[in-house]
N, C-alpha and C positions, 0 to 999 in steps of 0.2 A: 594647576586645575586640571581634573580628570577629563581625560577625552570622551566626549558624546560618540554613542554607538549609533549609528544611522542604519535604521530599519526600514526597507523598502516592502509597503504591503503592511495594509493595517486589519487583516482577516484575523483567524485564530493564533496563526502561529505567530504574527507581527506581534499582535496584542499582547499573549503571552510571554514571548521574549520580552517586550519592553518591561512588562510587569517584573519579571524576575531580575533584569538587568538593575533596574530604579530601587530594587528592594535591597540589592547590594551595595547601594550609594553612586551608582552608574549613570550619570544623563544619557539620555537616548533622543532622537528626534524620528518621529514616526512620518514617512513618505507614504500617504495616501490620496492617490490622485481622484479618488470617487471626493465629491460628487461632480467635480469640475470637468473629470474625463470619467465617462460611466461605461460599464460594461452590458452586454444583452440580460443577465442573469441579477444585477444589483439594482435596488431600487431606492437605497437611499445612500447618505455619505457615512453612516455610521461606522464604526471599527467594528468587527468581528460581526457583520450580518451574515445571518444564515441564508442561502439562498436555495438548497434544495429541499432540505424538512427541517423540521425543528427538534430531529430526537437525536440525542448522544447515545444511541442504542441500551443495550443492556448496563444495568447497575449493580450486578451480581459478582462483588469481588472476591467471592469461593469458587465459582464454576464458571465463568466468563472471562476472556483475555481483556475484553473490552473495559467490563467492569472493575477488573485488577489495573487497569490504565487509570481509569476514574481516581481509585484509591491512591495510586502513587503521586497524582497530581495534587489531590487536597492535601496527602501528606506532606509535599513541598510547597504549598502554599498558594497552590494556583489562582490566578484570577478568574479563569474561564469556569473552573470547575466550581467556585464561591459564586459566580454570577447564575450560572445555572440551578445551583440548587437553592437560591434564593429566588429564582422564578420559576420553579420548577412546577408542572401539570400532571395530574393524574395519566399515568401512563402503564399501570402495572407493574412489571419488573424492569421497564426503561425508564431513562431519564430525557423525558421530554419538557420542552420549557416554553415560556411565553416568547417568540423570538423578537418580538420588536422592543419590548422592555429589557431582554438579555443584552441586545446591542446596545441600547441607551444608556444602559448601566456600567457598561465596558466601556464605552465612550466616555461616560461622564467621570470616571474613575482616573482613567487616565490623563484626559485634557484637564481635570483639575490638580493633577500632581507638578510639585513645583520643577518636577528631573524631567519633565516630558515637554517636547515641543513635539507639535503635528504640522508639517507641510501639505498643502496640498496639490504642488506643483509635481506633474509627471517625471519620472526620472528614466529617461530615455537611452542611458549608459551606465557602465559598470563604474560604482566608485572608483577612482584613481590611487586613493590611499586613507588610513584610517580605518578604524573597525565598521565593518558592516555587515548587515542580516540581509538577506533576499529572501523574503517570504511573500511573493506575489503570486502564490497559488495557481490554478488548474487555466484562468484566465489573465495571464500575463501580456500584457500589452506590447503588441506589434513590434514596436521598436526597442525595449526593453528585451524581446525575446531574440529579437536579431542580435541584439550585443552579446547575450550570453551565446548563441549560436557561434559568433565569430571566435568569441576566446576558448568555448569547448570544442568546435568542429560542427558543422553540420548535422553529422551522424548522432551527435551525443543528445540532440532535443527534438524530443517528439511532439507532434500537432495533432496527431488522432492515436487515440489507441486502438492496437488492433490486440484484445485480450483474451486468452484462452483459460479454461477454467483450471482451477486449482485442486486436486484433493487430497486428503490425508492420508497417508500411507497405511496406517494402520485399520483402516475403514475399507481396502480393498480386499477381496476374495483371492488368496493365492492359490486355493485348489482349482481355477480356473485361469487364472493370468501367470506369466511368469517371464523370468528376467533374460533379455538377449538383446545383442545389436544385430541386424541386418548382416547376414552372413560371417556372423562372429567376428566382424571385425574388430579390429583392437590390439596393443600390444602387451595390455595388462587384462588379468581376469576383469578389473572393475571396468575398462572399456569395453570389454565383451557382453557384459553384462549390464550396460548402460541404460536399456531402455525395459520399462516392463509393458507386456503386450498383452491386449486381451482378443481372442479370437471371435468373429462369426461367421457361422454358417450362411448358406445363401439366403433360409427364410426369415431368420433375424436380420439380415443387412438390408432385404427387401421391405420388411417391417420398420428397421431406422430410418432408411430413407423416406418413406410415406410419413412416418411421424416427423421429421425434421420439416418435410415442406408443408406441412398441416401447422405446425407450431405457429403462436403468435409470435410476431417480431416487435423491435421497437423500430419506431418511425423517428426519423431526425427531426428537429424542430426547422418551422417555417424558415430558408434565408438560410440553412446548412445543407451542403453536400457532402454525401459521402463518396470519398475518390478513393478506391481500391488499387492497391498493388496488386500485382498476380502472386508473389509471393505470400501474400496474407489476407488472401480473399476470405469472408465468410462463408463456414460450410454451407449455411444453406445457397450462398450464391452460386458453391460448386456443384453443389446436388442440384440447383435449376436448370445447368448447361447439360445434363445428362446423368441418367441415374448411375451409371457407371464412373462418373466423373472422380468420385472421392475412393474408388477402388484401385485407381491410376493414380491418386494423389496421397494425402497423409495415410489414408487406409488401404495399401499397397499390402499385400499377404506373401510378397517374395523373400528370399533370404531368411525365413523363421519356421523353425520347427517346434512345435508343442509338445513339451515334456510328456504332458499329461494326454496326448492322445498322437503319438508321433507317426503314427499310420494314417491320420487323417488329413489333408492339406486344407486349411482354412480359406473360406471365400473373401474375408477381408478381416483386417488387424488391426484395431485402434491401439497406438502407442503412447505410453506416458513417459515422460522424462523427469529426473531429480529436478527438483526447482531450489531446493536449498543443501549448504554444505552438511545438513545434518541427516539428511535423507527422510525427513519425515514429510516433507510435500513434494508431490509428484504433479507437472502439467501436463494436460493432454495436447498432444502433437499435433499442430496445424488445426486446432477446433476453435481458432476465433468464432465469435458469434454475435448474433443481435437479437437473439431469442429472448423473449421476457424470461424473467429470473423463474416463474413457476414451472415455465415450459422447459427449460434446460434441467432441471432436476429430474424430471418425468423423462424427457429423452434421452438422457445421458445415463441414467437407470436402467435403459433397456440394456447397455454395453456388458455383455459377459465378465464379471468379476467386479462390476461397480453397481451392483444392484443394491448395497446398502451404503454406496459411497456417503463420504461427509464432504463438503466442500466448503475449504477456506477461503475460495474465492471463485464466483461464478465469472463467464465471459462477458466481453461484450465491446460495442466500438463506439466510441464518443469523443467528442472535442476536449482534450487537454494539453497541456504542456507540464513535459517534467524532464528532466536532465536524466542521463546515465550514473547516477549518484557511484556506483561502486567504483567505476572508471575516474572519477573526476573528483570525488571529496575524499579527503583523510579521514582517521577515527574521530576528529572534532568536528566534521563536520565543514570543513575549510577546504575552499577553492585548492587543488592542487597548486595551479599556474598564478593562483592570486592569492596568496594564505591569510591576507586579511580581510578577506570576503567569507561569510558563511552562509550556506543556504539552509532553509527551514521551511518545513509546512508540505502542502500537497507537491510542490514543484520538486522534492526530494525523491517522489516514490511512494509516499505512503498515500493513503486513501482514508478518508473520513475526517471529520471533525476532530474529533478527539486526538487521532494520530497526528492531525497538522499541528493541533494546539501543543501536545506533546512533543513533539519536536522541535518549536517554537521554545517551550520551558527548555530543554538540553541549551540550544543555541543560544539563549539570553543569557544561562549561567556560565555556559563554558567563553563567552565573548566577555562577559563580565570580568568573569576571573584574570582572562588574558590582559584585558586592561589594568586590571589593578595588581598586577604582576605576579598573580598566585597559579598554580596548576591543579588540577582536579584529578581524581585517578578515574579509571575507567569506569562507565557505567556498568555493573554487572550484568552480564548477556542473562542470566538468571532471573532478571525483572521485566517487565513488560517496556519499559522504557530501553533498557538495554538490549533486547529482543529486536527491537525496532531499529535502533541506530546502528547495531551490527548488521542486520539486513540490509539496509540502502549503503551501508560503506564496505560493504565487502562481502557479507554473507550470504548475498543473493549471487547468482551466474550472472553476471554483464551482458553476455550474450543474448538472453532471454528475459533480462529485467523489465519488470512491469510493475505498477503500483499495486499496492498490499494494503489491507486492513492488518491490524494486529490480529494475530492468532496463538495458540498453543504450540502449532506446529513450527513456528520459528523457535520456540525455547528448546534449549537442552534437553533431552528425555531427563525425567524426574526419577531417581532412585527410590523404589517404595520398599521397605522392610517386609519380605514374607512375599516376596515375588509379585507378580503382575495383577493388581486390583482392577476393581470395574473401573469406568468413566469416571465416576463421581470422586472416587478416591484419587485418582490420577489428576484430576483437575485441582480437588483442593491440595492435593501434594504439591503441583506447582504454583500455587498461590501462597501458601504459604511460605515456600522458598522463597518466591519472589519478596514478598514484604517485608522479610528478615534482611535479604542482601539489601534491600532499597532503602530501609530505614538505616543499616549500617552505612551506606555511601552518604546518606544525607548526614548522617554524625560527623564526617569527616569533610564534605564538600562545604 
């Protein structure tokens, strides 16, 4: 008899993982503690309940990375996308759904399947043996989170995000910015030019501080308290401690020489650090923030060199649970110390409903193939699926790993004939290449 895969968590990732496995003929047991054990965000015991919004974001599969992810999930027969399409609401170019009917349909489809068993008991420990997928999301129960932390190490599990914004490298004005590490430290040229620097004169810095202090901030929900560590204070909190605090912290101008104006000493310097191995994304060092998104784009574009910045991710501080996947998971999303356990969804360090479901899709297929004695080829990094799994299992820097939405900055650069094209042509190049590679992978997987 074929072994059942135990899937802990019945959200987007767990539901999609279950669907992929049963379509390969492998039985599953979905462990979902709701409604017996609730959370502050969920309202029902339905599988795939949407708690933050009813949007899967852009459905444009030619110009948008998340739209491309929609396409790849549809091509793979994904349950989440099938039900999203069935319960779609008018939302322009976005894919928005009737969330109650969507979740009910996912629940009905899975509960009625003969290969699915649903258990409503809370899981408080890691499975000892047998194939398992942990897809408990950002609201993982305290007992299970502690069990994960004991196995992975306390430093490998985060309970509050301190997130700095991430900028697309090709949107940075290099006529104002330059590459240099403080005091040119490093044994190699790559190390000596590890940081991208944006200089500010006194007037620009003072205006920046004024805007920072006046910006709209996100308040924590009632009952939540934000406990900040000195090493990851929000920049607004630092600014509130004194107008010069940032100049003596993440914006200190020492050890740097601006090659554009070598005779002028900057009053302050904002540094960005490469966020992925491709060098297509940079995070703003020390710029954790609780500013609202609109305020962030307005304030951060005051930084010289970032006037036209495009953000792959904006900053924030919020309740979350995710593991340091680049250090803990192998290329098939298995826990290195207990390879019978896979992780999927937001707990792996992806952000968003679609990204979570996508990682569930891959985890379900990989786990089912292993149960059946098959091996699957690596997911091409040129695809949206492959870009995400590569990012969380080794493409991201482990020391600065933070949750990430899918975006074209995670993809290998596309080679367009005729040289550099406009953004529309580049994005079309990404999506055409991805669709071809994904279909080829599905044909052999």
